[in-house]
N, C-alpha and C positions, 0 to 999 in steps of 0.2 A: 365934142371938142377932142382933138387929137393931142397926144403928148409927144411933142417933137423935142429931141435933145434932152429928155429927162430920164432916160433909161439908166438904171443903176445895176450893179452886180446883184443886188437883192431881187431884181426882176427875173433873173435867170434861174431855172430849176435844174440846170445841168452845168457843172463847172469842171473843166479839165485842170488837173493839178500835176505837179512834178515832185520829185524827191525833195526839192528845195522848199516845198510847202509843208513838209513833215516836221514835227508831228502835226497832223491835220486837225484843225478845229473849225467849227462853224459858230458864228459868222466869221468869214475870212477878214483880214485887215482892210481889204479894199471895199468892204460892204458898209453901207450906212448904219451907224449904230442906233440912231434914233428909232428905227423901225425893225430892229432885230431882237432876237431872243438872247437869253444868257449864253455865254460861251460854253460849248461842249466839245470835248475832244473825241474824234472819231477814229476807229481802228481801220487803217487802210494799208494793204500790203503793197510792197514796192513793185510788184509784178505789173507790167503794162496791161491795161484793160481791167484791172481790179476796180471794184466799185463799192461805195458805201453811201447810204442815204441818211441824212440828218432826221432824227425822230421829231424834232420841233417844227422845222419848216418844209421838210420834204425835198430839199435840194440834194441832188445826187452828184457825188464827186467821183471822177474817173481818172485813174492814173494814166498819164500820157506815156507813150513809148519813148525810150531814150533815143537821141539822134546820134 
């Protein structure tokens, strides 16, 4: 059985973020709370390309370049 149209942000193990998302925490507001872990704040530098990985779920957050 395929899951069509049921993808959630929790399904992605890589998330692009911007300075507007700081201070960064996981899970993000757009993620389903029913299948998430407790909120944890993650240290992410404002430099484009900087990365941090959530120790609970393994989601990697990457700072996008400014336009």
